[in-house]
C-alpha positions in Angstrom: -3.6 10.6 3.9 -1.2 10.9 0.9 1.5 9.1 -1.3 4.6 10.9 0.7 2.8 9.8 4.1 4.5 7.2 6.0 1.2 5.6 6.8 0.8 4.6 3.1 3.7 2.9 3.2 1.5 0.7 5.4 -1.7 1.2 3.9 -1.2 0.2 0.6 0.6 -3.4 1.0 -1.8 -4.2 3.7 -4.9 -3.3 0.7 -2.8 -5.3 -2.2 -2.5 -8.4 -0.2 -6.0 -8.3 1.3 -7.5 -7.4 -1.8 -6.0 -10.6 -3.8 -6.7 -13.2 -1.1 -10.2 -12.1 -0.6 -12.8 -14.0 -3.2 -13.4 -11.6 -6.2 -17.5 -10.9 -4.9 -16.0 -9.5 -2.0 -13.1 -7.0 -3.6 -15.3 -4.3 -4.3 -16.2 -3.5 -0.4 -12.6 -4.1 0.3 -11.5 -1.6 -2.2 -14.4 1.1 -1.0 -13.7 0.7 2.6 -10.2 1.1 1.9 -11.1 4.4 -0.4 -12.9 5.9 2.7 -10.3 5.0 5.0 -8.0 6.8 2.5 -10.1 10.5 2.6 -11.2 10.0 5.9 -7.7 10.2 7.5 -7.4 13.8 6.2 -11.1 15.0 7.8 -13.4 12.4 8.5 -16.4 14.2 8.2 -16.2 15.2 4.6 -17.1 11.4 3.7 -20.3 12.6 3.9 -19.8 14.9 1.1 -18.5 12.3 -0.8 -21.6 10.2 0.1 -23.7 12.3 -1.1 -22.3 13.4 -4.3 -22.0 9.6 -4.7 -25.9 8.6 -4.0 -27.3 11.7 -5.8 -25.4 10.7 -9.1 -26.4 6.7 -8.8 -30.2 7.8 -8.0 -30.4 10.1 -11.4 -29.1 7.5 -13.1 -31.4 5.2 -12.1 -34.0 7.7 -12.6 -32.7 7.9 -16.5 -31.8 4.2 -17.1 -35.8 3.8 -16.1 -37.6 6.4 -17.9 -37.7 7.0 -21.9 -39.7 10.2 -21.1 -37.2 12.8 -22.3 -38.2 15.3 -19.6 -38.0 13.2 -17.2 -34.7 12.2 -17.9 -33.6 16.1 -18.4 -34.6 16.4 -15.3 -32.6 14.0 -13.4 -30.0 15.1 -15.1 -30.3 19.0 -14.1 -31.1 17.7 -10.6 -27.3 16.2 -10.6 -25.7 18.9 -12.3 -27.5 21.5 -10.3 -26.8 19.2 -7.1 -23.1 18.5 -8.2 -22.1 22.6 -9.1 -24.0 23.6 -6.0 -21.8 21.7 -3.6 -18.7 23.1 -5.5 -19.9 26.5 -6.1 -20.5 26.3 -2.1 -17.0 24.9 -0.8 -15.1 26.6 -3.7 -16.4 29.8 -4.8 -18.8 31.4 -2.4 -16.1 33.6 -0.6 -14.8 34.4 -4.2 -18.3 35.4 -5.0 -19.0 37.3 -2.8 -15.8 39.1 -2.3 -15.6 39.7 -6.1 -19.0 41.7 -5.5 -17.4 43.4 -2.5 -14.9 44.9 -4.6 -17.3 45.6 -7.2 -19.0 48.0 -5.0 -16.3 49.5 -3.5 -15.2 50.8 -7.3 -17.9 52.5 -7.2 -18.3 54.2 -3.7 -20.7 51.5 -2.6 -20.3 49.3 0.6 -22.0 46.3 1.6 -21.6 44.0 4.2 -21.4 40.6 2.7 -21.2 36.8 4.2 -18.1 35.5 4.2 -17.7 31.8 5.3 -15.2 30.0 7.6 -14.7 27.2 5.5 -12.1 24.1 4.7 -11.9 23.1 0.7 -12.8 19.6 0.8 -9.5 17.7 -0.5 -9.4 17.0 -4.5 -13.5 18.1 -4.4 -13.1 19.3 -8.4 -11.7 15.9 -9.2 -14.4 14.0 -7.7 -17.2 15.7 -8.7 -16.4 16.0 -12.3 -15.6 12.5 -12.4 -19.0 11.5 -11.0 -20.9 14.3 -13.2 -19.5 12.7 -16.2 -21.0 9.3 -15.3 -24.9 11.4 -15.3 -23.9 13.1 -18.6 -22.8 9.7 -20.5 -26.0 8.1 -18.7 -28.0 10.6 -20.3 -26.3 10.9 -23.9 -26.9 7.2 -23.5 -22.8 6.6 -24.6 -22.7 5.0 -21.1 -24.6 2.0 -19.2 -26.3 2.6 -16.3 -25.5 0.7 -13.3 -27.6 -0.8 -10.7 -24.7 -1.7 -8.4 -24.4 1.5 -5.8 -21.5 -0.1 -4.1 -19.1 -0.2 -7.5 -20.6 3.1 -8.4 -19.0 4.2 -5.0 -16.1 2.8 -5.5 -16.3 4.7 -8.9 -16.1 8.0 -7.3 -14.2 7.2 -4.4 -11.0 4.8 -5.5 -8.7 5.8 -3.4 -5.7 5.8 -5.7 -7.1 8.9 -8.0 -9.5 10.4 -5.4 -7.8 13.8 -4.9 -5.8 14.7 -7.7 -6.9 12.5 -10.5 -6.9 11.3 -13.8 -11.0 12.4 -13.7 -11.8 9.2 -15.4 -15.0 8.1 -17.2 -17.4 5.7 -17.1 -16.6 3.6 -19.5 -13.0 3.7 -18.6 -13.1 3.1 -14.6 -16.4 2.0 -13.9 -16.8 -0.6 -16.3 -13.4 -2.5 -14.4 -15.4 -3.2 -11.4 -17.6 -5.5 -13.1 -14.6 -7.2 -14.9 -12.6 -10.2 -12.7 -9.5 -9.4 -11.8 -6.2 -11.6 -11.3 -3.0 -11.0 -10.3 -0.7 -10.3 -12.9 3.1 -9.9 -12.0 3.9 -8.4 -15.3 0.7 -5.6 -14.6 2.1 -5.6 -10.9 5.9 -5.1 -12.2 4.7 -2.2 -14.7 2.8 -0.7 -11.4 5.8 -0.8 -9.3 8.2 1.3 -12.4 5.5 3.9 -12.6 5.7 4.4 -8.9 8.9 4.8 -8.8 9.1 6.9 -11.4 6.4 8.8 -9.5 8.3 8.9 -5.9 11.4 10.3 -7.9 9.9 13.2 -9.7 8.5 14.2 -6.7 10.6 13.6 -3.7 13.7 14.1 -5.8 12.7 16.9 -8.5 9.7 19.0 -7.3 10.4 18.6 -3.4 14.1 20.3 -4.1 12.9 22.5 -6.1 10.1 24.0 -4.1 12.2 25.9 -1.6 14.1 27.9 -3.7 10.5 28.5 -5.9 8.7 29.2 -2.7 11.5 31.8 -1.2 11.7 34.0 -4.7 7.5 33.9 -4.8 7.2 34.6 -1.4 9.4 37.9 -1.6 9.5 39.1 -5.7 10.7 42.4 -4.5 13.8 41.6 -2.7 15.4 39.5 -6.1 16.4 40.3 -9.1 15.4 39.5 -12.6 17.5 36.7 -13.6 16.5 35.2 -10.0 12.7 35.9 -10.8 13.2 33.7 -14.1 15.2 31.0 -12.5 12.3 30.7 -10.2 10.1 30.9 -12.8 11.4 28.3 -15.1 12.0 26.1 -12.3 8.2 26.4 -10.6 7.3 24.7 -14.3 9.2 22.2 -14.0 8.1 21.4 -10.0 4.4 21.5 -10.9 5.2 19.4 -13.8 7.2 16.5 -11.9 4.5 17.0 -9.1 1.5 16.6 -10.4 2.6 14.1 -12.9 4.4 12.4 -10.3 1.3 12.1 -8.3 -0.4 10.6 -11.3 2.7 8.2 -12.3 2.5 6.8 -8.5 -1.9 6.8 -9.1 -1.5 4.5 -11.9 1.1 2.4 -10.2 -0.9 1.7 -7.2 -4.2 1.1 -9.6 -2.2 -1.1 -11.7 -0.7 -3.3 -9.0 -4.8 -3.7 -8.0 -5.4 -5.0 -11.6 -7.5 -1.6 -12.8 -5.7 0.9 -15.4 -6.2 4.7 -14.8 -6.0 7.0 -17.8 -2.6 8.4 -19.2 -2.7 12.2 -17.7 0.6 13.6 -19.2 2.8 12.9 -22.7 5.8 15.2 -22.4 4.1 18.1 -22.4 7.5 20.8 -22.3 8.7 18.8 -25.6 5.1 20.3 -27.5 5.4 22.7 -30.5 2.1 24.5 -30.0 0.1 25.6 -27.0 -2.8 23.5 -28.8 -0.4 20.6 -28.2 0.8 21.5 -24.8 -3.0 20.9 -24.2 -3.2 17.5 -25.8 -0.3 16.3 -23.4 -1.1 18.1 -20.1 -3.4 17.1 -17.4 -4.9 15.3 -20.4 -8.4 13.9 -18.3 -9.1 17.6 -17.6 -8.4 19.2 -20.9 -10.3 16.2 -22.6 -13.2 16.6 -20.0 -13.6 20.1 -20.7 -13.5 19.3 -24.5 -16.1 17.1 -24.6 -18.4 18.1 -21.5 -18.0 22.1 -22.3 -16.5 23.0 -25.6 -18.6 20.8 -27.7 -21.9 21.3 -25.9 -21.1 25.6 -26.4 -21.0 24.8 -30.4 -17.2 23.9 -30.5 -15.8 25.0 -33.9 -18.9 24.6 -35.6 -20.9 27.9 -35.7 -17.9 30.3 -37.5 -14.6 31.3 -36.1 -16.0 34.2 -34.0 -18.3 31.4 -31.7 -15.1 29.2 -31.9 -13.0 32.0 -30.6 -15.5 32.5 -27.7 -16.3 29.2 -26.8 -11.9 28.7 -26.5 -11.9 31.6 -24.1 -15.3 30.6 -22.1 -13.5 26.8 -21.7 -10.1 28.7 -20.5 -11.7 30.9 -18.5 -13.6 28.4 -16.4 -10.6 26.0 -16.7 -8.8 28.9 -14.6 -11.7 28.7 -11.9 -11.5 25.2 -11.5 -8.4 25.4 -10.5 -9.1 28.4 -7.9 -11.0 30.9 -6.4 -8.6 33.7 -7.2 -8.2 35.9 -9.9 -4.7 35.0 -10.8 -6.3 31.8 -12.1 -8.6 33.5 -14.5 -5.8 35.3 -15.7 -3.7 32.1 -16.6 -6.9 30.4 -18.2 -7.4 33.4 -20.3 -3.6 33.5 -21.4 -3.9 30.2 -22.4 -7.1 30.5 -24.3 -5.7 33.6 -26.2 -2.6 31.7 -27.3 -4.8 29.4 -28.8 -6.7 31.5 -30.7 -3.6 33.3 -31.8 -2.4 29.7 -33.6 -5.8 29.3 -34.9 -5.1 33.1 -36.9 -1.8 31.2 -37.9 0.8 31.5 -35.6 1.4 27.7 -35.2 1.9 27.8 -39.1 4.4 31.0 -39.3 6.7 29.2 -36.7 6.6 25.9 -38.5 7.8 27.9 -41.6 10.4 30.7 -40.6 11.2 29.4 -37.0 10.8 25.4 -37.0 14.0 24.6 -34.5 12.9 26.8 -31.7 9.3 26.4 -31.6 9.6 23.9 -28.6 11.5 26.9 -26.7 9.2 29.1 -27.7 6.0 27.1 -26.5 7.9 26.8 -23.2 8.6 30.4 -22.8 5.0 31.2 -23.3 3.9 28.6 -21.3 6.1 29.9 -18.3 4.8 33.1 -18.7 1.5 31.9 -18.1 3.0 30.1 -14.9 4.0 33.1 -13.7 0.0 34.1 -12.9 -1.0 30.5 -11.7 1.9 30.5 -9.1 1.7 34.6 -8.1 -0.5 35.2 -4.8 -2.3 38.3 -6.4 -2.4 40.0 -9.8 -0.4 42.6 -8.5 2.4 40.1 -7.5 2.3 38.4 -10.8 2.7 42.0 -12.8 5.6 43.1 -10.6 7.7 39.9 -11.1 6.8 40.0 -15.1 8.0 44.2 -15.0 11.1 43.2 -13.1 12.0 40.0 -15.5 14.8 41.8 -16.9 16.0 44.2 -14.1 19.3 43.9 -12.5 20.6 42.1 -15.0 24.3 43.8 -15.0 24.2 43.5 -10.8 23.3 39.7 -11.0 26.4 38.6 -13.7 28.6 40.4 -11.6 27.8 38.2 -8.7 28.0 35.1 -10.2 32.7 36.2 -10.2 32.7 34.9 -6.6 31.3 31.9 -4.7 29.1 34.2 -2.0 27.4 35.8 -5.2 26.3 32.6 -7.1 25.3 31.4 -3.5 23.2 34.8 -3.8 21.7 34.9 -6.8 21.5 31.4 -8.0 21.1 29.2 -5.0 18.9 32.5 -3.1 21.8 31.9 -0.2 19.4 28.5 0.4 21.4 25.1 0.9 23.1 24.5 -2.9 22.4 20.8 -2.8 19.0 20.7 -2.5 18.0 22.9 -5.7 21.5 21.3 -7.7 19.9 17.7 -7.2 16.8 19.1 -8.6 18.0 20.6 -11.4 19.8 17.9 -12.0 17.3 15.6 -12.0 15.2 18.1 -14.5 17.8 17.2 -16.6 17.5 13.6 -16.1 14.1 14.1 -16.8 14.3 16.1 -20.1 16.7 13.4 -21.4 14.6 11.1 -21.0 11.9 12.3 -22.2 13.2 13.5 -25.3 15.2 10.0 -25.7 11.7 7.9 -25.2 9.7 10.5 -27.5 12.5 10.3 -30.4 14.1 6.7 -30.1 12.2 4.0 -30.0 13.3 1.4 -27.5 13.2 -2.4 -28.4 14.6 -3.0 -24.9 12.6 -3.3 -21.6 13.3 -3.3 -18.3 10.6 -5.8 -17.7 12.8 -8.0 -20.3 15.2 -8.8 -17.1 15.0 -11.7 -14.5 13.8 -11.7 -11.0 17.0 -10.9 -10.1 18.1 -8.1 -12.0 14.4 -6.3 -11.2 15.0 -6.9 -7.6 18.2 -5.1 -7.9 17.0 -2.2 -9.8 14.4 -1.4 -7.8 16.4 -1.1 -4.7 18.7 0.6 -6.5 15.8 3.1 -7.3 14.5 3.0 -3.4 18.2 3.9 -2.2 18.2 6.7 -4.6 15.2 8.1 -3.5 15.8 7.9 -0.2 19.6 9.5 -0.5 18.3 12.5 -2.5 14.9 12.8 -2.2 13.3 15.4 0.4 11.6 14.0 3.3 11.9 16.2 6.2 10.2 19.3 4.2 8.5 17.1 1.9 5.0 19.2 1.1 1.6 17.7 0.2 1.1 17.1 -4.1 0.7 21.1 -5.7 -3.3 19.7 -7.2 -4.6 18.6 -3.8 -5.9 22.0 -3.4 -7.7 22.2 -6.2 
């Protein structure tokens, strides 16, 4: 099931109503059952995989809590890590690993019959494995308390609002909330509704209206001139942001209505003035997870400049691989790591001193070039797009003199209204994020009366229904990770 699935419109209200009607001691059971129903609506058999991860890590936590022997505790942690990462490798990287070996053998003139598995990647597997592993690592480090309630731990791993695309939660963030009493809070519910409406606006009105144009260009980039390739790349930057942050907003909103708080995953990332700042604002739960559990474990910046740079490259190459078993993701991660190193070598300070007013545009260009690798189907395709960014500019300009030419080079001969709605939505989003970042507001929608809020909610729903894309609305981009 998905937040844009029509079934969710019936599923979620039923979950909320029964959640607050049930006695406190039974609510975790209802939420756990609802979470598994949500996940099984996709492929029921993979619920067994989710349960397996849960039992392994719960058991590891119990073993570590009952032993003071370092060897026993370390063995429990290693068992958890090997099991979780082994499952992740099998489903996500097995074919990629052997395909890479095959390509290497072919490069030296050798052939081999290597295994290829016909398996479907479990939806959101990277998210719930990282979330579950964070529990066993924190228990091992004694920074989180081990739990003895299997049901509530299972709910922590499978909580449906953030199960398939995050945020990646920590035990001290989400898990502890399942042991606290929760009452219906009208203010919290209103905040949740606002977050959900914002998320649906980002997804349905902006991301899904931009998707057809982006998909058309990236499916056959050789048919388009450089400016069209640049337009599609810029629009993809906003498509993926609105798609992913839209999911996060809906997830946080649904959880908040139920009485729980999920981590903030985005903080106006395209207003960043550096790549370092971008990664403090983009997919915050993943970047902080990689920092806390990988970068620091590798030595962080404590062992000299060379090791710091090596650690950064390692972390971001693995960040790329986390997104998918494709060399394009590896190059995307490498691109991020290289610019983080360049910033540490003085680029950030140089820009602040010499180009302070165009830091944000420069960062957006660097980030957008990285998105070319992320979005392309192959490294060759990404290379073609980047090499042809400035090809055909005179032809592009000449076609802007006629309506037919504009339809061809701007809208790719697709229905213009969808792209216009998406672009206008991007403009509204940029303006609102800039204003909220620079002008502190003393007025809140929550300060209005019931009639005002109801009218506002109704107007938002009507706006989303009128401008949103429903027939061709796809799943969220990050479901594949």
